N, C-alpha and C positions, 0 to 999 in steps of 0.2 A: 704371888711370889714368882710367877712366870716359870714355874717348873713344868716340864712336859712329860711327867711320869706316865700319864695316861696314854701317851703315844707309843711307849715302848713296853708297857705292861698292860695286858688285856684287862685285868681286874685289879685295881689298886687296893682292894680289900683282901687280896690273896696273900700268900706267904711273902713273896718278894716285895709287894707294895707296902704291906703293913710293917715289915722289918725296916724298910727305908724310911717310912714316915716316922716311926718311933725313934729311929736313930737321929733324925732331924730335930725332933722335939727334945731329945736328950742333949743336943748341942753340937752334933757333928755337921760340918759344912763342906768338907772335902768331897767332891763328886766321885772321885775314884774309890775312896773308902766306902762311901755309901753304896756304890755299885757292887761292892764285894758281897753285899747282902743278897745278891741275885740267887734265886733257887736254880738248881741244875736243870730243871724242866722248862725254864723260861726261854723263849725262842730268841729274844734279843741278847746280844752279847754284852759283857760288862762295859766295854768301851762305848757301845751305843747308848747304854743306860746312863753312863757318866756324862755324856754330852747333853742329855736331857735334864740333868740335875744342876745346871748352872742358872741361878736365879737371884732374886732380891730377898734376902732373909731379913725382912723388916720385922720389928718387934710386934707390931699389931697383928701382922699376918701369922706369925708364930703362935701368938696367943689364941687367935681364932682357930688355928689348926689343932692346937692342944684341946680346946673346948670340943671341937667336932669329934676328935678321936675318943675322948672320954664319953661323950653322948652315944657314939656308935657302939662302944663296948657295953654300955649300960643297956642299950636296946637289944644287943645280941644276947646278953644274959637273960633278959625278959623273954626273948624268943625261945631260948633253951628251956626256961621254966614252963612255957606253954607246950613245948614238945614233950617234956616229961609228963605233964598233966594228960596230954592226949594219949601217950603210950600207956599210962596207968589206966585210963578209962578203957582202952581197947583190951587190956589184959583182963578186965572184969567181964567181958562179953563171952557168950557161949561159943565155943569153937566147934566147927564142923568136923575137923580132923586134927590129929596131933602129928601128922606126917610133915616132913620137910618138903619145900617146893622142889620140883624136878629140875634137872640141869636145863638151862635155857641156851638156845642157839644164839640169842642176842647177848652181846657183851653188856653186862649190868655193872655200873660203877658203884662202889661202896657209898659215895657221897649222895647218890640218887636213892639209896635205901635207908641209910641210918638217920634216924630222928630221935632225939632224946636218948641216945645210946642204945636204941632198940632197932633191930633190923625189921623194917616195916614190910619187907617182902615176905619174910617168914610169918610175921604177925597177921598180915592180910590173907595169906594163903591158908592159915589155920582157920580164919573166920569165914572164908568163902569156899575153900576147897579147890580154887583155881588160881593160876599164876597170872595176875593182872599185869605184872611187870614184864611179861613176855611181849607186850604190845609196845612197839617203838613210839616214843613220845610221851609215855607215861612214866612219871617219877613219884616219889613219896608225897610231895606237896600236892600234886594234881589228884592223886588217888585219895588222899586224906580229905581234900575238899569235896570230892565226889561222895566219899563215905558220909561226910557230915550233911551234905545237901540232899543226896539221893538215897544213900544207904545201899544195902545189898539185896533187898527184897524187891523184885521187879513186878510183883503181883498187882501193884497199884496201877500199872499200865497194861492194858489188854494186849497191845501189839507194839512193835518197835515204832510204828507210825504215830501212835498215841504219845510215846515217849519223846520222839523228836519234835512233835508239835508242842508238847508241854515246855520243851527247852527253847522253842522259837528258832529251831535250826532247819525247819522244813520250808519249802517255797510258800510264799503268801498266796492267798486266795481272794484277792480283791477283784470282784466281778461286778458287772453292771449290765443288765439285759442279756445275761448269758455270755458276755464277752469278758475275757480276762484283761483287766486294766494294767495290772502289774503283778509280777511274781516275786517281788522283793520280800524277804523275811522281815517280820515285824521286830521292833526293838524290844530288848528284854534286859532286865537287871539280874537275871538268874545267874548265880555264882557257879552253878554246875555247867551251864552253857559257856561261861567265860573260861572255865577249866578245860573244856573240850577244845575251845578255840586256841588256847595256849598250847595244848598238845599238837594241834594242827600246824601251828607256826613252827614247832620244834622239828617237824619232819620235812620241812620245806626243801632242804638240801640233801636229805638222806637217800640212800640207794635202796629204798624199800618200796613196796607196792603202794603204800599210802603216800609216800613222797612223790612217786611217779604220777599218781592221780592228781595230787596238788599242782604239780607243774603243768600237767595237761590242761587243767581247768584255768589256771592262771594265764596261760598263753592265749586262751580264748576269751575270758571275761574279766581278767584282772585279779589282783591279789586279794582284795576284800571278799569277793564272792568265792574265790578258791578256798579261803580259810573257812568260810561258813560251810561249804560243801564238804570239805575234809573233816570239819568238826562233826558234821552229821554222820559221816562214816565212822568216826570214833564212837559216837553215841550208840550207833547200831551195834557195833562190835561189843561194847560194854554191856548193853542190854542183852544181847544174844548169849554171851558167855555166862552171865549171872542167871539168866532165865533157864538155860538148858544145861548149865554146868559143863560147857564145852571148853576146849582149849583153843588158843589162837595159834595159827600156823602162818608164819611169814613166808610168802612165796617168792618175794624179791622183785626188784625192778624189772629184770629181764622177762620174767614169767608174766608180769602184769602187762608189759608192752606187747608181748606176743599175743596174749589174749585179746588185747584191744585191737591189734591189727587183724586178728581173725574175725572179730565182731564186725569191723568195718568192711572186710572182704565179703562176709556173708550178707550184709545189708546191700552192698553194691551188686552182688550177684542176684539177689532177690529182685532188686529194682530193674536190673537189666532183663531178667526173664519176664517180668511183668510188661516190659515194652517190646518184647519179641526179639531180644538180643541175647548173645551169649558171650561171657567174658573169656578171652583167650590170653594166656600168659605171654608176655613179650619175650 
């Protein structure tokens, strides 16, 4: 149909996109009338959206669009049924606490917590006694995947190294004759590892300590290895919180970079002293 709706709306399955698409299916063709369905939170103006809604409304394309929307809504209904079943199952599990999760310094959106009309942040806090949503990059879908694949009992893994090795997120140990041939992580179809990788990609641009760590590794070895390294960080945090019942404290990007600079300075100073020199501030 040559409509460029995806250029002016970030997600065509959002409120603005679906209202416009359903109006087209209903028979509306005027781009300015269609643009009036714009949600007030949409960044593109109504005039810009109208320019992207001038196309060829051919009968066969409209039929295909109608079929696609109906299938999409059917699948969304099935997804909601799955979410309700998951929420019901979690409600049958033994809770560690009946308290509500504490206030979080991180801004947590309702759409990241609500699944099947149940607040998963509250539900998982009652099951574990810790607020896993306080970790940047973790949402309901990621945490439910981890709950299904790993669970909340970390006694199956003696240390965090055993846990990250099971996830295939640790460096490889391909050696021959005592020489390391490659440190590349082995391939894995582990869904928990994939969930940690998704969380790592979500913090790529965030102003958090994990985001700063990702960008530092990416600048040195590239994005794929940075995602694996950051995913390992997430796995260690997840393991430690559940193992010790501890809380996650976000130190922020500035504090992380300051610590990194201090580590570099200490290493340079140690190396200079070993060679008989002393570092002097410029």
